Structure formats: structure tokens, C-alpha cells
N, C-alpha and C positions, 0 to 999 in steps of 0.2 A: 125520761120525760117524753111526752108525746109531741109530735110536730106534724104539720100538714106537708104533703108532698104534691108534686105536679098532678097526681091522680085525683086529688081533692079539689082542683081548681078548674073553673070555667075560663078558658083562655081565648075562646072564639072572638076574633076581631078586637082583642084587647092589646093594649100597649104593655109589653112585659119588660119591666126593668130587671135585668138579670145581673146580679153582682158576681163577678168571676175573678179568679186569680190568674192573670196572664203576665205576671211579673217574671218574665222568662230571661235566661241569660242571653246576652248578645255579644257578637264580635264582628267588627267590620260591617256593621249595619245588618247583620244576618242573625236570626235566631239559631242558637247552637244546640238547644235542647227543647223539643216541642212537647215534652211530657204534660205540662200543665195545660197546654192548649188541647192536646188530644183528649184529656180527661173531661173537658166540658162539652165535647161533641154530643153525647147522649142527651144532655139537658137542652141544648140548642135545637137539636132535631126534634125532640119531643114537644117543645114549645111550638115549633112550626107545624108539627103534625096536628096539634090541637087548635090551630088557626090563629096563633098569637104572633104579634110583631116583636122580634127580638131586639132589645136595646141593651147592649152590653155596657156595664159600668165596671171600671177597674182602676187600679193604681199602677204606677211603674216607678220603682226606685223611691227615693226620698227627697222630693223637691222642697219639702217644708213650707208649703203654702205659697210658693212662688212659681211662675212660669219658667221652666228650664227647658229650652228647645230640645236638647239631647235626651230628655226624658219623656218626650212626646210618645203617645201610644200609636202615632201614625206609622212608626217603624215596624210595628207588629202586624199590620194589616196583611202583608203578603203571606205570612205564615198562617194567619187565620183563614184567608181565602183558600189556601192549599188544603187546610184541614177540613173546612166545611164544603169544599167543592163548589163554591159560588162567590160572587162578589160581596164585599163588605164595605159599606159606606162609612167613611170616617168623618166625624163632625167635631170641630173644635169650638163652635159657637152657633148661635141661632138654632138651637136644638128644636124649637117648636116647629119651624118651617120644615126642617129635615125629617122630623118624625111624621108630620102631617102628610108628607109625600110618600111615605113607605107603603109598599104593597104587603099583603099578609105574610109572604114568605121572605121578606127582606130582613137583612141584618144590619144594624147600625152600631158603630162603636163610638162612644163618647170619649172626649179627651181625658187625660190623666186626672182623676178626681183630686189628687193631692196637690194639684196646681192651685186649688182654692183652700185657704186656711179653714174654711167652714167644714171641710171633710173631717179632719182629725179632731176638731173641736166639737164635732156633732152639733153644729150650730143650727138652731131651729129654722132660721131663715133659709139656710142652704138645704136643709131637709125638705122644706116646703117647695123650694125651687126644683129639686130632683123629683119629688112626688108629683109635681104638676106635669111631668113628662110621661107618666105612665098610669096604668090602671091596676096593675098587679106587680108585686115584688117577689122575686125569686132569689134566694141566697144560695149560691153554689160555690162559695169561697170559705170553706172551713179554715183555711190557713190564715184568714183575717178575722176569724170569729172571736179571737181574744182581744180585739180592739173595739171599743165603744165609739165607733165613728158614725158619721151620717149615713154612709152607705151600708153599714153592717147592723146597726141597731135602730137609728132614726127612721129609716124607710120601713123597717119591719113593723113599726108602730103607726106609720102614716098611711099604709096601704094594706089591702088583703095580702097576706104573706105566706110563703111556704119554702121548704127546702128543695133545692134542685137535686138531680140524680146523684151527683158526686157528693154533695153535702149529706144526703140521706144515707148513701153507702158508707161514708166515713163514720157518721154517727152510729150507724148500726154495727160496724166493725168494732168501734171503740167500746160501745155498750157491752158487746159480747165478750170483750177481752178483760174488762175490769169491773164494770158495774154488775153484771150478772154472768160471770164466767163459769165455764166448766172447770172443775178442779181435779187435781192440783194445778195451781198457777205458778209459773216461774217468770221472773222478770230479769232481763239482762241489762245492766246499766254500766256503760263504759265512758271513757272520755278522760280528759286531763285532770280536771279539778273537782274535788268534793264540794268546794265552796259554791260552785255554780249549780249544784244539784242537791242542796241540803233539803229543800222542801219536797223535792221528788223522792228522795230516799226516805224521808220521814213519813210520807204518805204511803209509799209502797210497802213498807214493813208491816203496815196495818191491813193491807189488802191482799198480799200474795203469800204463797206458801214457801217459796224459795226466791232468794234475791242473789243473783250472781253479780259480783262487782269486778270490773276489769279496767285495763288501761292505767293511766297515771293515778286515777282514784284508788285503785287497789293498793298502790304503794303507801298511801296515807293510812289505810287500814292495816297494812302489814306492820308499819311503824307502831301502830296501836297495840300490836301483839308482841312488841319488843324485838321484831326482826330488824336486822341492819340492811339498808338498801343502797349503800354506797352513794354514788352521785345521781341517783335516779330522781326524776321529777316527782315531787311530793309536796304536800302542805303540812309540814311538821307541826305547825301551831294548831292544827285541827285534829291531832291524835286523840285528844279528850272527846271531841265531838264524834269521832269515829267510834269510840268506846260507848258513848251514849246511844248512838244509833244501833250498835250491836246489842246493847242491853234492851232497847225498845223492841228490837226484832225478837229476841228471846222471849220477852214477856208476851208478845203477840203470837207466838208460835210460828214465827217465820225463821227459816234457816238461811243464814248468810254463807255464801260460797266464795272464797278467795282462791287465787291461783294455788295449785298444788306444786307447780314447778315454774321456773322463770327462765327466760332467755336474756342473757346479758351481753353487752358489748362495750368497748371503750370509745367507739365512735358512732355518732348518729348519722349514718349514711348507708345507702343501698349496698348490699353485699359485704357489710362490715364483718370482720371475724367475730364469731360469737360462741357462747357456751350455753348449754342447758344445765341448770343447777337447781338444788333445793331452794325453797323460798327464803330460807334463813342463811344462805351461803353466798350472797352477792358480795364480790370483792369491793374493797374501799374505793378503787379507781375505776369501777365499772358502773353502768346504768342498766336498769331493767327496761327492756323495750318490747317485751312480749311475754305471753305465757307459753308453756311448753306442751309436749304431747300428752303427758299425764293429765294435765288440766283439760285438754280437748276430749280425751277419752272419758273423763268423769262427767263432763258436760253432755256428751253424747248419751251416756247412761242416764243422767238426770232428766234430759229432755224426753227420753223414752218412757219415763214414769209419769209425765205430766200431760194434761189435756190442753192447756193454754199457755202460750208464750208471748210476752211483751218485750220488745227489744229497743233499746236506745243507747247508741254509742258503741264504738269499737273496743276490742279487748287488748289492743296493742297499737304500735305505730304502723297501722295497716297501709299507710301511703308508700312505704318502702319495703322491698324484699330484703331479707326473708322474714321481716317482723310483722308480716300479714298472716302468718301461719295460724295463730289461734283464732283470729276473727274469721278467716276463711273456713277453717275446720269446723268451728261451732256453727257457722252459718249454713254450711252444707248439711250438717247433721239435722238442723232444724228444717231445712228445705226438704230433705228426704222424708222426714216424718210427716210434713205438711202435704207433700205430694201423695203420700200413701193414705191420707185422710186420718192420720193418727194424732195430729196436733193442729190446733188453731193458732196461727202465728200472725201477730200484728207488730209492725215496726214503723218507726218514724224518726225524723230529725235529719238534718243535712248530712252530717258525717255518716250516719247510719245507712241512709239510702246509697251513698257513694260506696260504702264498704260492702254492702250486700250485692250491689251491682258488680263490683270488682270481683267478688267471690263467685259470681254466676249463680247466686241463690235467690235473688229478688223475685224472679218470675214464679217461684214455687211457694213463696210466702202467701198466706191467706190474704193479707192486705198490707200494702205499703203506703204510708201516709207521706205526702210531700209537704205537709204543714209543719214547719219547724217549731216556732214559738207556741202556736195553738196546741200542737200535740204535747209539748212539754207541760203546758199549764193544765191540760186535761189530765195528764199523768200525775200532776201535783195535787189533783183533787179540787182545782179551782173551778168556779162557775164562769163559763165563757159568755160574755155579753151577747155576742152575735147568735149564739145558740139559744140562750135564755129568751131572747126577743122573739123567737119563733114559737115558743111554747104557749 
């Protein structure tokens, strides 16, 4: 779909309502990870360069329509000022007066949108109130695009609207990865449960050429092949569902790849004594915690035959050594190919980002999305309200 960007908008002397995602992690009153803030800098600077007044709209945590002091966006102001290199005016009420006093290069941050129940309800009265504060609407929060809220869809219909730099970059990367990809396409899907990713798997088998399944999810698929998995995490009641997904993949010409070898242990702890075995050789008293070197070697070879990679979820218990082996090895293989210009690689989801960062591979991926729910819904083939509203 087509959407307008900042390049299509006249922002001179305009009040620009910019929806951003600055729902950042905090500890002891300090922002512990500024990634989401850093990513909105290009949009903010470009709005200023075009003569617009920047009014940031955002949410923080889940106050559920009530004022919760510890969820105030005021605590994010110091990190914003450090990122932008200038002062940021925080405003909790009387927005009209504060906005009227703004100079062209000023930045104003409004209070947590979710303090008002009208935000999540997409209430027309709240939309009108927000719209009265600005002349142009810019959505730079793809991570909230799967929500039909006042600040994600309502404003896009109430004011001249466009995508910010981050939103446009994210949409461009996702379109290139799944909508109009260079083929062959391989998707890596990991994580604990098949039940949380049924729609994702069902959509991907129709869109990609290869589907790699790892983590606890792979155990359910192994059961479906009649393999014994001992005490491993699995959803045994979904074995028939796994067979149905496998059949759908075969009908669509998609090859499903399961682990070729497994790493098992009797204890779930760092440094636990472990063995690498064939996938059908898990002892009754052990659990599968990772895939082994044969699997990593096969994935390295598979990635080398593909043009596009989409990644969501780890391949094992990456949080503890040595069960991060498969995730780290496969991630580094993808990173090497991406750095060499031989693979377009797009990844997203909370655990995914953490795993790729831990593997030291994130910087070489073509694009890393910090949007958890929105990224997953996009992979599931769903229409995202916040994106559709820009079209």
C-alpha cells in the first residue's frame, strides 16, 4: 500500500502531532534502554528542519484509563533531552496554552495518552480534543499500529497524515521481506508454544519457501513425527495441529525444517551436564533444551541458498549457557550473509531482539523491529489499523 511520508508534507509553522513509542524500560527512575528513543530522532529532527513544532504523543505502560503517577511520561524527559540535545517541555494539562507558547524548534511532550480512557476506546471526543492541538499528524509508532486507538487511527482520519521516518523504514523493510520479497524466502520461528503462533505458522507456510521451527515449538512437531521427547516442554494435544500445518506447507510448496539433532539435559540451569543426540533419542528422564551442531550447519547452508530471511523467536533456551548454541550459531550465520550483501534479513519480537543482541548479530541484520505485537500481527497477515489509516 502507499502512504505519505514527511517529504510529502508542508510543515512550515505547523503544529505537528507526532505519535511515537517511548514506552522504554525503567529502573530506579532511569531509562535503561534508549533504543526506542534513539529511533525517533530522525523524525523529530526532520520535522524541525521543515519548520514544524514537534508535539510528541505517546503512552507508557498500561494505566487502563486512569492517572497512575508512576506511569507518567515526565520521567522520560531527561532521556529525551539527552537524545535530542535540547530541552523538552512536559505538559500534563492546559495543552493549548503550552502549544501556543512554542517556538518553531521547540519540542513538547504530552502526558501519557492512556491516562484517558478515550485513547484505547478511540473515542471521537478524545480524537477531536487531540486534533485541536495540531495541524498535521505524523505516525512514527509502528509498534502501536496494531491498535485502533485515538492516537493511532483516529488522528490519521482527523488531520492531514503521514508516516514518520521510523514508520516508513519499518513498513519498507516488512514489505520487502514478505509482501514483495526476493526469493527463496526462509522464515525462522521459535519460542515455547505452538498455540501462541498458530496464525503465524498458518500464514507463513503460504508465503515462504522454507520454514524453520525451533525452541519448544519444535518439540510439538517432533511428537507429530512420533519422536519421543522425554520431559521436554511441548503441547502434546497439538500434535494433530502440527501435522495439519505440515500438510498445508507441503501443499503450498513450503519445506518445514525441524532440528536434525538435539541437546538434552536433566536440569534446566546454566552449565547443566548435557548431551547431543539424534532427534529420536531423547532419554525419558531428560529434556530438550537446544538444537545441536548438525542443525546449525544445515541452517547455515540453507540461509546461503536464500535471498530473504524473516526471524521470530529463539531456537533454544538461549537465556542460559550452553543452550544458546543454536540460536547464536544460526544468528551469526545470518548476520555474516547479511553483512556480505547476500541476504535480506528482518527480525522482530521481544525475545528475538534479545537473542540476536546476545549473539552479537543484531547490528548486521538488515532490519530489526522493536515492535512486538505489531510485528507478529503483520507476520500473521493481518491488516494493522494504524497502517491502514495512513493509506
